[in-house]
C-alpha positions as CSV (number, residue, x, y, z in Angstrom):
1,M,-8.8,29.1,114.0
2,P,-5.4,30.6,113.3
3,P,-4.3,33.1,116.0
4,S,-3.6,35.8,113.3
5,K,-7.2,35.5,112.1
6,L,-8.0,38.2,114.7
7,T,-5.8,40.6,112.7
8,P,-7.1,40.8,109.2
9,I,-4.4,41.0,106.5
10,I,-4.8,42.2,103.0
11,F,-2.8,39.8,100.8
12,I,-1.3,41.3,97.6
13,V,-0.5,38.6,95.1
14,D,1.4,40.0,92.1
15,D,4.6,38.8,90.3
16,D,5.7,42.4,89.8
17,E,7.8,43.4,92.8
18,A,7.2,47.1,92.3
19,V,3.5,46.6,92.2
20,R,3.6,44.4,95.3
21,S,5.6,47.0,97.2
22,A,3.5,50.0,96.1
23,L,0.2,48.2,96.9
24,S,1.5,47.0,100.3
25,L,2.5,50.5,101.2
26,L,-0.8,51.9,100.1
27,V,-2.8,49.3,102.2
28,Q,-0.6,49.9,105.2
29,S,-0.9,53.7,104.9
30,C,-4.6,53.3,105.4
31,G,-4.2,51.2,108.6
32,W,-4.6,47.7,107.4
33,K,-1.9,45.1,107.6
34,S,-0.6,43.6,104.3
35,R,1.4,40.6,103.1
36,A,2.9,40.5,99.7
37,C,3.3,37.3,97.7
38,A,4.9,36.9,94.2
39,S,2.9,33.8,93.2
40,G,-0.2,31.7,94.0
41,S,1.9,29.0,95.6
42,E,3.6,31.6,97.8
43,F,0.2,32.8,98.8
44,F,-1.0,29.3,99.8
45,A,2.2,28.7,101.7
46,A,1.8,31.9,103.6
47,L,-1.6,30.8,104.9
48,A,0.1,28.7,107.5
49,S,1.2,31.8,109.4
50,A,-1.4,34.5,108.5
51,W,-5.1,34.6,107.7
52,P,-6.3,36.9,104.9
53,A,-9.3,39.3,105.2
54,C,-9.1,40.1,101.5
55,I,-7.0,39.1,98.5
56,V,-5.8,41.4,95.8
57,V,-4.5,39.3,93.0
58,D,-3.1,40.0,89.5
59,L,-4.9,38.0,86.8
60,Q,-1.5,36.9,85.3
61,L,0.8,35.1,87.6
62,P,3.8,32.8,86.8
63,D,2.5,29.6,88.4
64,M,-1.3,29.9,88.4
65,D,-3.3,32.8,87.1
66,G,-5.6,34.8,89.4
67,S,-8.6,32.9,88.2
68,M,-7.1,29.6,89.2
69,L,-6.1,31.0,92.6
70,Q,-9.6,32.3,93.1
71,R,-11.2,28.9,92.2
72,E,-8.8,27.2,94.7
73,I,-9.9,29.7,97.4
74,S,-13.5,28.8,96.6
75,R,-12.8,25.1,96.5
76,L,-11.2,25.4,100.0
77,R,-14.4,27.2,101.1
78,M,-12.3,30.1,102.4
79,N,-15.1,32.6,101.7
80,L,-12.8,35.6,101.2
81,P,-13.3,38.7,99.0
82,V,-11.1,38.6,96.0
83,I,-10.2,41.7,94.1
84,V,-8.6,41.1,90.7
85,I,-6.2,43.6,89.1
86,T,-5.3,43.3,85.5
87,R,-4.0,45.1,82.4
88,Y,-6.7,43.2,80.4
89,E,-10.0,44.3,81.8
90,N,-12.0,43.2,78.8
91,H,-10.2,39.9,78.4
92,P,-12.4,36.7,78.7
93,R,-10.4,35.7,81.8
94,A,-11.4,39.0,83.5
95,L,-15.0,38.1,82.8
96,S,-14.4,34.6,84.1
97,A,-13.0,36.1,87.4
98,V,-16.3,37.9,87.9
99,L,-18.3,34.8,87.1
100,D,-16.1,32.9,89.6
101,G,-17.0,35.4,92.3
102,A,-14.4,38.2,92.2
103,K,-15.8,41.1,94.1
104,A,-14.1,43.6,91.8
105,V,-12.0,43.7,88.7
106,I,-9.8,46.8,88.5
107,A,-7.9,47.7,85.4
108,K,-4.3,48.7,85.6
109,P,-3.2,51.4,85.8
110,F,-5.6,52.4,88.6
111,G,-5.7,55.0,91.3
112,G,-5.0,54.0,94.9
113,N,-8.4,55.4,95.9
114,E,-10.2,52.9,93.6
115,L,-8.4,49.9,95.2
116,I,-8.8,51.2,98.8
117,A,-12.6,51.8,98.2
118,A,-13.0,48.2,96.9
119,I,-11.2,46.7,99.9
120,A,-13.2,48.8,102.4
121,R,-16.5,48.0,100.6
122,H,-15.9,44.3,101.2
123,I,-14.2,44.1,104.6
124,G,-15.0,47.5,106.2
125,P,-12.6,50.1,107.5
126,P,-9.2,49.1,109.0
127,L,-9.1,47.9,112.6
128,E,-6.0,50.0,113.4
129,A,-5.6,53.7,113.2
130,P,-3.5,54.7,110.3
131,N,0.0,55.9,111.3
132,S,1.4,57.7,108.3
133,P,0.9,61.1,106.8
134,N,-0.8,59.5,103.8
135,A,-3.5,58.2,106.2
136,M,-5.4,61.4,105.8
137,L,-6.2,60.6,102.2
138,P,-9.9,60.5,101.7
139,A,-9.6,56.8,100.5
140,C,-8.3,55.8,103.8
141,T,-11.3,56.9,105.8
């Protein structure tokens, strides 16, 4: 078991740097740790040094789409909750993500509370006390 498995990390996998940064800050403001990756291959490379508790992945990525990443996670028997974010909620690939086991599909643009609620629903509250003024948001409790 990787030593960092004791500290759950929310992986944010999105090719848009602004989205990655914003979602990482949101997750951290609620007391979880986050790790941002720009692609599926970057996510899998990061697994050598950190263990995810949950994965938030964009459906459209440059090297493999979110559905492919999710299928690879299943193939590896990682048994992790995957939350898909997409601009194309009604697209057949979004439906495919649900059929492949995504715990939620959230349409962009979305409110931070929606994402935080989905994460908390599947992994529970953060292990660490939030340390930012934003931590008092209802979604972080």
